[in-house]
PDB file of N, CA, C and O in Angstrom, chain B, residues numbered from 101:
ATOM      1  N   UNK B 101     -14.407 -10.383   5.281  1.00  0.00           N
ATOM      2  CA  UNK B 101     -14.279  -8.962   5.233  1.00  0.00           C
ATOM      3  C   UNK B 101     -12.978  -8.605   4.509  1.00  0.00           C
ATOM      4  O   UNK B 101     -11.924  -9.129   4.870  1.00  0.00           O
ATOM      5  N   UNK B 102     -13.018  -7.738   3.509  1.00  0.00           N
ATOM      6  CA  UNK B 102     -11.798  -7.356   2.795  1.00  0.00           C
ATOM      7  C   UNK B 102     -10.908  -6.458   3.657  1.00  0.00           C
ATOM      8  O   UNK B 102     -11.396  -5.631   4.428  1.00  0.00           O
ATOM      9  N   UNK B 103      -9.617  -6.638   3.512  1.00  0.00           N
ATOM     10  CA  UNK B 103      -8.643  -5.813   4.233  1.00  0.00           C
ATOM     11  C   UNK B 103      -7.638  -5.275   3.231  1.00  0.00           C
ATOM     12  O   UNK B 103      -7.097  -6.023   2.416  1.00  0.00           O
ATOM     13  N   UNK B 104      -7.391  -3.975   3.295  1.00  0.00           N
ATOM     14  CA  UNK B 104      -6.393  -3.319   2.456  1.00  0.00           C
ATOM     15  C   UNK B 104      -5.423  -2.600   3.380  1.00  0.00           C
ATOM     16  O   UNK B 104      -5.835  -1.748   4.167  1.00  0.00           O
ATOM     17  N   UNK B 105      -4.149  -2.928   3.294  1.00  0.00           N
ATOM     18  CA  UNK B 105      -3.139  -2.344   4.179  1.00  0.00           C
ATOM     19  C   UNK B 105      -2.288  -1.324   3.433  1.00  0.00           C
ATOM     20  O   UNK B 105      -2.011  -1.478   2.243  1.00  0.00           O
ATOM     21  N   UNK B 106      -1.884  -0.294   4.141  1.00  0.00           N
ATOM     22  CA  UNK B 106      -0.930   0.690   3.627  1.00  0.00           C
ATOM     23  C   UNK B 106       0.292   0.647   4.528  1.00  0.00           C
ATOM     24  O   UNK B 106       0.173   0.723   5.750  1.00  0.00           O
ATOM     25  N   UNK B 107       1.457   0.526   3.929  1.00  0.00           N
ATOM     26  CA  UNK B 107       2.679   0.446   4.728  1.00  0.00           C
ATOM     27  C   UNK B 107       3.783   1.211   4.025  1.00  0.00           C
ATOM     28  O   UNK B 107       4.126   0.910   2.881  1.00  0.00           O
ATOM     29  N   UNK B 108       4.335   2.198   4.708  1.00  0.00           N
ATOM     30  CA  UNK B 108       5.380   3.022   4.112  1.00  0.00           C
ATOM     31  C   UNK B 108       6.760   2.383   4.211  1.00  0.00           C
ATOM     32  O   UNK B 108       7.735   2.944   3.711  1.00  0.00           O
ATOM     33  N   UNK B 109       6.857   1.240   4.836  1.00  0.00           N
ATOM     34  CA  UNK B 109       8.139   0.538   4.868  1.00  0.00           C
ATOM     35  C   UNK B 109       8.117  -0.577   3.823  1.00  0.00           C
ATOM     36  O   UNK B 109       7.096  -0.819   3.179  1.00  0.00           O
ATOM     37  N   UNK B 110       9.223  -1.232   3.670  1.00  0.00           N
ATOM     38  CA  UNK B 110       9.324  -2.330   2.712  1.00  0.00           C
ATOM     39  C   UNK B 110       9.192  -3.659   3.453  1.00  0.00           C
ATOM     40  O   UNK B 110       9.948  -4.596   3.195  1.00  0.00           O
ATOM     41  N   UNK B 111       8.241  -3.737   4.362  1.00  0.00           N
ATOM     42  CA  UNK B 111       8.085  -4.902   5.227  1.00  0.00           C
ATOM     43  C   UNK B 111       6.931  -5.777   4.746  1.00  0.00           C
ATOM     44  O   UNK B 111       5.786  -5.325   4.759  1.00  0.00           O
ATOM     45  N   UNK B 112       7.191  -7.009   4.323  1.00  0.00           N
ATOM     46  CA  UNK B 112       6.124  -7.892   3.838  1.00  0.00           C
ATOM     47  C   UNK B 112       5.348  -8.575   4.962  1.00  0.00           C
ATOM     48  O   UNK B 112       4.576  -9.497   4.698  1.00  0.00           O
ATOM     49  N   UNK B 113       5.535  -8.146   6.198  1.00  0.00           N
ATOM     50  CA  UNK B 113       4.874  -8.780   7.331  1.00  0.00           C
ATOM     51  C   UNK B 113       3.357  -8.797   7.181  1.00  0.00           C
ATOM     52  O   UNK B 113       2.709  -9.725   7.665  1.00  0.00           O
ATOM     53  N   UNK B 114       2.777  -7.801   6.526  1.00  0.00           N
ATOM     54  CA  UNK B 114       1.319  -7.763   6.363  1.00  0.00           C
ATOM     55  C   UNK B 114       0.804  -9.033   5.701  1.00  0.00           C
ATOM     56  O   UNK B 114      -0.248  -9.543   6.086  1.00  0.00           O
ATOM     57  N   UNK B 115       1.522  -9.548   4.717  1.00  0.00           N
ATOM     58  CA  UNK B 115       1.059 -10.749   4.026  1.00  0.00           C
ATOM     59  C   UNK B 115       1.134 -11.976   4.926  1.00  0.00           C
ATOM     60  O   UNK B 115       0.358 -12.916   4.752  1.00  0.00           O
ATOM     61  N   UNK B 116       2.035 -11.980   5.865  1.00  0.00           N
ATOM     62  CA  UNK B 116       2.104 -13.082   6.821  1.00  0.00           C
ATOM     63  C   UNK B 116       0.931 -13.025   7.795  1.00  0.00           C
ATOM     64  O   UNK B 116       0.456 -14.061   8.259  1.00  0.00           O
ATOM     65  N   UNK B 117       0.468 -11.821   8.102  1.00  0.00           N
ATOM     66  CA  UNK B 117      -0.641 -11.649   9.037  1.00  0.00           C
ATOM     67  C   UNK B 117      -2.001 -11.773   8.366  1.00  0.00           C
ATOM     68  O   UNK B 117      -3.011 -11.959   9.044  1.00  0.00           O
ATOM     69  N   UNK B 118      -2.035 -11.674   7.063  1.00  0.00           N
ATOM     70  CA  UNK B 118      -3.305 -11.677   6.338  1.00  0.00           C
ATOM     71  C   UNK B 118      -3.841 -13.100   6.229  1.00  0.00           C
ATOM     72  O   UNK B 118      -3.388 -13.885   5.396  1.00  0.00           O
ATOM     73  N   UNK B 119      -4.788 -13.413   7.060  1.00  0.00           N
ATOM     74  CA  UNK B 119      -5.395 -14.742   7.026  1.00  0.00           C
ATOM     75  C   UNK B 119      -6.797 -14.694   6.439  1.00  0.00           C
ATOM     76  O   UNK B 119      -7.522 -15.688   6.478  1.00  0.00           O
ATOM     77  N   UNK B 120      -7.176 -13.562   5.904  1.00  0.00           N
ATOM     78  CA  UNK B 120      -8.498 -13.425   5.304  1.00  0.00           C
ATOM     79  C   UNK B 120      -8.418 -13.795   3.831  1.00  0.00           C
ATOM     80  O   UNK B 120      -7.331 -13.845   3.256  1.00  0.00           O
ATOM     81  N   UNK B 121      -9.563 -14.051   3.225  1.00  0.00           N
ATOM     82  CA  UNK B 121      -9.576 -14.460   1.823  1.00  0.00           C
ATOM     83  C   UNK B 121      -9.315 -13.298   0.876  1.00  0.00           C
ATOM     84  O   UNK B 121      -8.793 -13.500  -0.220  1.00  0.00           O
ATOM     85  N   UNK B 122      -9.671 -12.084   1.284  1.00  0.00           N
ATOM     86  CA  UNK B 122      -9.493 -10.939   0.390  1.00  0.00           C
ATOM     87  C   UNK B 122      -8.582  -9.920   1.062  1.00  0.00           C
ATOM     88  O   UNK B 122      -9.006  -9.169   1.940  1.00  0.00           O
ATOM     89  N   UNK B 123      -7.324  -9.908   0.633  1.00  0.00           N
ATOM     90  CA  UNK B 123      -6.329  -9.009   1.213  1.00  0.00           C
ATOM     91  C   UNK B 123      -5.475  -8.437   0.107  1.00  0.00           C
ATOM     92  O   UNK B 123      -5.099  -9.139  -0.831  1.00  0.00           O
ATOM     93  N   UNK B 124      -5.173  -7.165   0.220  1.00  0.00           N
ATOM     94  CA  UNK B 124      -4.234  -6.522  -0.680  1.00  0.00           C
ATOM     95  C   UNK B 124      -3.614  -5.361   0.067  1.00  0.00           C
ATOM     96  O   UNK B 124      -4.026  -5.038   1.182  1.00  0.00           O
ATOM     97  N   UNK B 125      -2.636  -4.743  -0.539  1.00  0.00           N
ATOM     98  CA  UNK B 125      -2.005  -3.619   0.123  1.00  0.00           C
ATOM     99  C   UNK B 125      -1.166  -2.801  -0.826  1.00  0.00           C
ATOM    100  O   UNK B 125      -0.949  -3.174  -1.979  1.00  0.00           O
ATOM    101  N   UNK B 126      -0.704  -1.691  -0.324  1.00  0.00           N
ATOM    102  CA  UNK B 126       0.222  -0.828  -1.055  1.00  0.00           C
ATOM    103  C   UNK B 126       1.418  -0.626  -0.143  1.00  0.00           C
ATOM    104  O   UNK B 126       1.287  -0.098   0.961  1.00  0.00           O
ATOM    105  N   UNK B 127       2.573  -1.044  -0.607  1.00  0.00           N
ATOM    106  CA  UNK B 127       3.775  -1.003   0.207  1.00  0.00           C
ATOM    107  C   UNK B 127       4.874  -0.260  -0.535  1.00  0.00           C
ATOM    108  O   UNK B 127       4.917  -0.269  -1.765  1.00  0.00           O
ATOM    109  N   UNK B 128       5.751   0.375   0.204  1.00  0.00           N
ATOM    110  CA  UNK B 128       6.908   1.020  -0.404  1.00  0.00           C
ATOM    111  C   UNK B 128       7.854  -0.070  -0.892  1.00  0.00           C
ATOM    112  O   UNK B 128       8.013  -1.101  -0.239  1.00  0.00           O
ATOM    113  N   UNK B 129       8.464   0.158  -2.015  1.00  0.00           N
ATOM    114  CA  UNK B 129       9.462  -0.792  -2.506  1.00  0.00           C
ATOM    115  C   UNK B 129      10.821  -0.110  -2.482  1.00  0.00           C
ATOM    116  O   UNK B 129      10.916   1.114  -2.578  1.00  0.00           O
ATOM    117  N   UNK B 130      11.833  -0.883  -2.356  1.00  0.00           N
ATOM    118  CA  UNK B 130      13.170  -0.319  -2.309  1.00  0.00           C
ATOM    119  C   UNK B 130      13.537   0.131  -0.907  1.00  0.00           C
ATOM    120  O   UNK B 130      12.750   0.005   0.031  1.00  0.00           O
ATOM    121  N   UNK B 131      14.732   0.652  -0.782  1.00  0.00           N
ATOM    122  CA  UNK B 131      15.224   1.060   0.528  1.00  0.00           C
ATOM    123  C   UNK B 131      16.203   2.204   0.343  1.00  0.00           C
ATOM    124  O   UNK B 131      16.939   2.244  -0.644  1.00  0.00           O
ATOM    125  N   UNK B 132      16.216   3.124   1.276  1.00  0.00           N
ATOM    126  CA  UNK B 132      17.246   4.151   1.301  1.00  0.00           C
ATOM    127  C   UNK B 132      16.965   5.386   0.474  1.00  0.00           C
ATOM    128  O   UNK B 132      17.904   6.075   0.074  1.00  0.00           O
ATOM    129  N   UNK B 133      15.717   5.689   0.205  1.00  0.00           N
ATOM    130  CA  UNK B 133      15.400   6.920  -0.519  1.00  0.00           C
ATOM    131  C   UNK B 133      15.768   8.115   0.356  1.00  0.00           C
ATOM    132  O   UNK B 133      15.528   8.105   1.563  1.00  0.00           O
ATOM    133  N   UNK B 134      16.348   9.137  -0.254  1.00  0.00           N
ATOM    134  CA  UNK B 134      16.743  10.319   0.497  1.00  0.00           C
ATOM    135  C   UNK B 134      16.135  11.551  -0.151  1.00  0.00           C
ATOM    136  O   UNK B 134      16.586  12.012  -1.200  1.00  0.00           O
ATOM    137  N   UNK B 135      15.110  12.069   0.490  1.00  0.00           N
ATOM    138  CA  UNK B 135      14.430  13.284   0.034  1.00  0.00           C
ATOM    139  C   UNK B 135      13.440  13.668   1.121  1.00  0.00           C
ATOM    140  O   UNK B 135      13.182  12.874   2.026  1.00  0.00           O
ATOM    141  N   UNK B 136      12.887  14.858   1.050  1.00  0.00           N
ATOM    142  CA  UNK B 136      11.824  15.187   2.003  1.00  0.00           C
ATOM    143  C   UNK B 136      10.694  14.160   1.919  1.00  0.00           C
ATOM    144  O   UNK B 136      10.390  13.645   0.844  1.00  0.00           O
ATOM    145  N   UNK B 137      10.081  13.874   3.054  1.00  0.00           N
ATOM    146  CA  UNK B 137       9.053  12.835   3.129  1.00  0.00           C
ATOM    147  C   UNK B 137       7.959  12.955   2.097  1.00  0.00           C
ATOM    148  O   UNK B 137       7.542  11.950   1.520  1.00  0.00           O
ATOM    149  N   UNK B 138       7.481  14.173   1.848  1.00  0.00           N
ATOM    150  CA  UNK B 138       6.395  14.353   0.881  1.00  0.00           C
ATOM    151  C   UNK B 138       6.802  13.890  -0.519  1.00  0.00           C
ATOM    152  O   UNK B 138       5.992  13.323  -1.253  1.00  0.00           O
ATOM    153  N   UNK B 139       8.044  14.132  -0.874  1.00  0.00           N
ATOM    154  CA  UNK B 139       8.530  13.739  -2.206  1.00  0.00           C
ATOM    155  C   UNK B 139       8.640  12.217  -2.300  1.00  0.00           C
ATOM    156  O   UNK B 139       8.216  11.623  -3.291  1.00  0.00           O
ATOM    157  N   UNK B 140       9.205  11.592  -1.278  1.00  0.00           N
ATOM    158  CA  UNK B 140       9.342  10.132  -1.285  1.00  0.00           C
ATOM    159  C   UNK B 140       7.970   9.469  -1.320  1.00  0.00           C
ATOM    160  O   UNK B 140       7.762   8.517  -2.072  1.00  0.00           O
ATOM    161  N   UNK B 141       7.030   9.964  -0.513  1.00  0.00           N
ATOM    162  CA  UNK B 141       5.679   9.396  -0.526  1.00  0.00           C
ATOM    163  C   UNK B 141       5.068   9.486  -1.917  1.00  0.00           C
ATOM    164  O   UNK B 141       4.461   8.523  -2.386  1.00  0.00           O
ATOM    165  N   UNK B 142       5.218  10.611  -2.576  1.00  0.00           N
ATOM    166  CA  UNK B 142       4.660  10.780  -3.923  1.00  0.00           C
ATOM    167  C   UNK B 142       5.320   9.805  -4.903  1.00  0.00           C
ATOM    168  O   UNK B 142       4.636   9.186  -5.718  1.00  0.00           O
ATOM    169  N   UNK B 143       6.633   9.669  -4.826  1.00  0.00           N
ATOM    170  CA  UNK B 143       7.351   8.749  -5.715  1.00  0.00           C
ATOM    171  C   UNK B 143       6.934   7.299  -5.500  1.00  0.00           C
ATOM    172  O   UNK B 143       6.944   6.504  -6.440  1.00  0.00           O
ATOM    173  N   UNK B 144       6.569   6.953  -4.278  1.00  0.00           N
ATOM    174  CA  UNK B 144       6.179   5.582  -3.942  1.00  0.00           C
ATOM    175  C   UNK B 144       4.681   5.342  -4.083  1.00  0.00           C
ATOM    176  O   UNK B 144       4.193   4.262  -3.751  1.00  0.00           O
ATOM    177  N   UNK B 145       3.948   6.334  -4.571  1.00  0.00           N
ATOM    178  CA  UNK B 145       2.517   6.146  -4.804  1.00  0.00           C
ATOM    179  C   UNK B 145       1.643   6.379  -3.594  1.00  0.00           C
ATOM    180  O   UNK B 145       0.481   5.973  -3.583  1.00  0.00           O
ATOM    181  N   UNK B 146       2.178   7.024  -2.577  1.00  0.00           N
ATOM    182  CA  UNK B 146       1.389   7.312  -1.383  1.00  0.00           C
ATOM    183  C   UNK B 146       0.751   8.692  -1.507  1.00  0.00           C
ATOM    184  O   UNK B 146       1.145   9.641  -0.829  1.00  0.00           O
ATOM    185  N   UNK B 147      -0.246   8.779  -2.392  1.00  0.00           N
ATOM    186  CA  UNK B 147      -1.016  10.012  -2.509  1.00  0.00           C
ATOM    187  C   UNK B 147      -2.493   9.646  -2.561  1.00  0.00           C
ATOM    188  O   UNK B 147      -2.853   8.538  -2.958  1.00  0.00           O
ATOM    189  N   UNK B 148      -3.329  10.567  -2.166  1.00  0.00           N
ATOM    190  CA  UNK B 148      -4.754  10.281  -1.990  1.00  0.00           C
ATOM    191  C   UNK B 148      -5.403   9.780  -3.270  1.00  0.00           C
ATOM    192  O   UNK B 148      -6.114   8.776  -3.244  1.00  0.00           O
ATOM    193  N   UNK B 149      -5.175  10.452  -4.383  1.00  0.00           N
ATOM    194  CA  UNK B 149      -5.845  10.071  -5.636  1.00  0.00           C
ATOM    195  C   UNK B 149      -5.492   8.649  -6.063  1.00  0.00           C
ATOM    196  O   UNK B 149      -6.378   7.858  -6.385  1.00  0.00           O
ATOM    197  N   UNK B 150      -4.203   8.327  -6.066  1.00  0.00           N
ATOM    198  CA  UNK B 150      -3.773   6.996  -6.493  1.00  0.00           C
ATOM    199  C   UNK B 150      -4.299   5.915  -5.555  1.00  0.00           C
ATOM    200  O   UNK B 150      -4.817   4.894  -6.008  1.00  0.00           O
ATOM    201  N   UNK B 151      -4.167   6.141  -4.247  1.00  0.00           N
ATOM    202  CA  UNK B 151      -4.604   5.128  -3.286  1.00  0.00           C
ATOM    203  C   UNK B 151      -6.117   4.960  -3.282  1.00  0.00           C
ATOM    204  O   UNK B 151      -6.615   3.848  -3.109  1.00  0.00           O
ATOM    205  N   UNK B 152      -6.847   6.045  -3.470  1.00  0.00           N
ATOM    206  CA  UNK B 152      -8.303   5.963  -3.547  1.00  0.00           C
ATOM    207  C   UNK B 152      -8.722   5.058  -4.702  1.00  0.00           C
ATOM    208  O   UNK B 152      -9.576   4.188  -4.533  1.00  0.00           O
ATOM    209  N   UNK B 153      -8.124   5.260  -5.872  1.00  0.00           N
ATOM    210  CA  UNK B 153      -8.439   4.429  -7.041  1.00  0.00           C
ATOM    211  C   UNK B 153      -8.025   2.978  -6.814  1.00  0.00           C
ATOM    212  O   UNK B 153      -8.753   2.061  -7.194  1.00  0.00           O
ATOM    213  N   UNK B 154      -6.878   2.766  -6.207  1.00  0.00           N
ATOM    214  CA  UNK B 154      -6.394   1.404  -5.970  1.00  0.00           C
ATOM    215  C   UNK B 154      -7.320   0.648  -5.016  1.00  0.00           C
ATOM    216  O   UNK B 154      -7.616  -0.526  -5.239  1.00  0.00           O
ATOM    217  N   UNK B 155      -7.775   1.315  -3.961  1.00  0.00           N
ATOM    218  CA  UNK B 155      -8.685   0.675  -3.007  1.00  0.00           C
ATOM    219  C   UNK B 155     -10.040   0.420  -3.657  1.00  0.00           C
ATOM    220  O   UNK B 155     -10.633  -0.637  -3.445  1.00  0.00           O
ATOM    221  N   UNK B 156     -10.539   1.368  -4.443  1.00  0.00           N
ATOM    222  CA  UNK B 156     -11.817   1.155  -5.138  1.00  0.00           C
ATOM    223  C   UNK B 156     -11.755  -0.064  -6.049  1.00  0.00           C
ATOM    224  O   UNK B 156     -12.673  -0.885  -6.044  1.00  0.00           O
ATOM    225  N   UNK B 157     -10.690  -0.193  -6.828  1.00  0.00           N
ATOM    226  CA  UNK B 157     -10.542  -1.352  -7.713  1.00  0.00           C
ATOM    227  C   UNK B 157     -10.474  -2.647  -6.911  1.00  0.00           C
ATOM    228  O   UNK B 157     -11.053  -3.659  -7.306  1.00  0.00           O
ATOM    229  N   UNK B 158      -9.773  -2.614  -5.798  1.00  0.00           N
ATOM    230  CA  UNK B 158      -9.674  -3.783  -4.923  1.00  0.00           C
ATOM    231  C   UNK B 158     -11.053  -4.193  -4.419  1.00  0.00           C
ATOM    232  O   UNK B 158     -11.389  -5.377  -4.423  1.00  0.00           O
ATOM    233  N   UNK B 159     -11.845  -3.232  -3.990  1.00  0.00           N
ATOM    234  CA  UNK B 159     -13.171  -3.539  -3.455  1.00  0.00           C
ATOM    235  C   UNK B 159     -14.151  -3.983  -4.539  1.00  0.00           C
ATOM    236  O   UNK B 159     -15.063  -4.762  -4.265  1.00  0.00           O
ATOM    237  N   UNK B 160     -13.970  -3.494  -5.771  1.00  0.00           N
ATOM    238  CA  UNK B 160     -14.860  -3.876  -6.869  1.00  0.00           C
ATOM    239  C   UNK B 160     -14.604  -5.297  -7.345  1.00  0.00           C
ATOM    240  O   UNK B 160     -15.531  -5.961  -7.811  1.00  0.00           O
ATOM    241  N   UNK B 161     -13.383  -5.777  -7.241  1.00  0.00           N
ATOM    242  CA  UNK B 161     -13.040  -7.140  -7.670  1.00  0.00           C
ATOM    243  C   UNK B 161     -13.453  -8.122  -6.591  1.00  0.00           C
ATOM    244  O   UNK B 161     -12.850  -8.184  -5.519  1.00  0.00           O
ATOM    245  N   UNK B 162     -14.480  -8.878  -6.891  1.00  0.00           N
ATOM    246  CA  UNK B 162     -15.011  -9.811  -5.881  1.00  0.00           C
ATOM    247  C   UNK B 162     -14.513 -11.209  -6.109  1.00  0.00           C
ATOM    248  O   UNK B 162     -14.860 -12.119  -5.355  1.00  0.00           O
TER     249      UNK B 162
END
């Protein structure tokens, strides 16, 4: 079963927990951004359109 994780922190723990053959995720990179949450999320790629496309591509690649 494919698993796609979303994590707003810069924590690579998801990859340590991923024991399945098909795993990917979208994680924040860097540390210490200072702005309203909505702005930081947008800068880090946490928006519906981008994530929807990223998950679709992940699921299409078998």
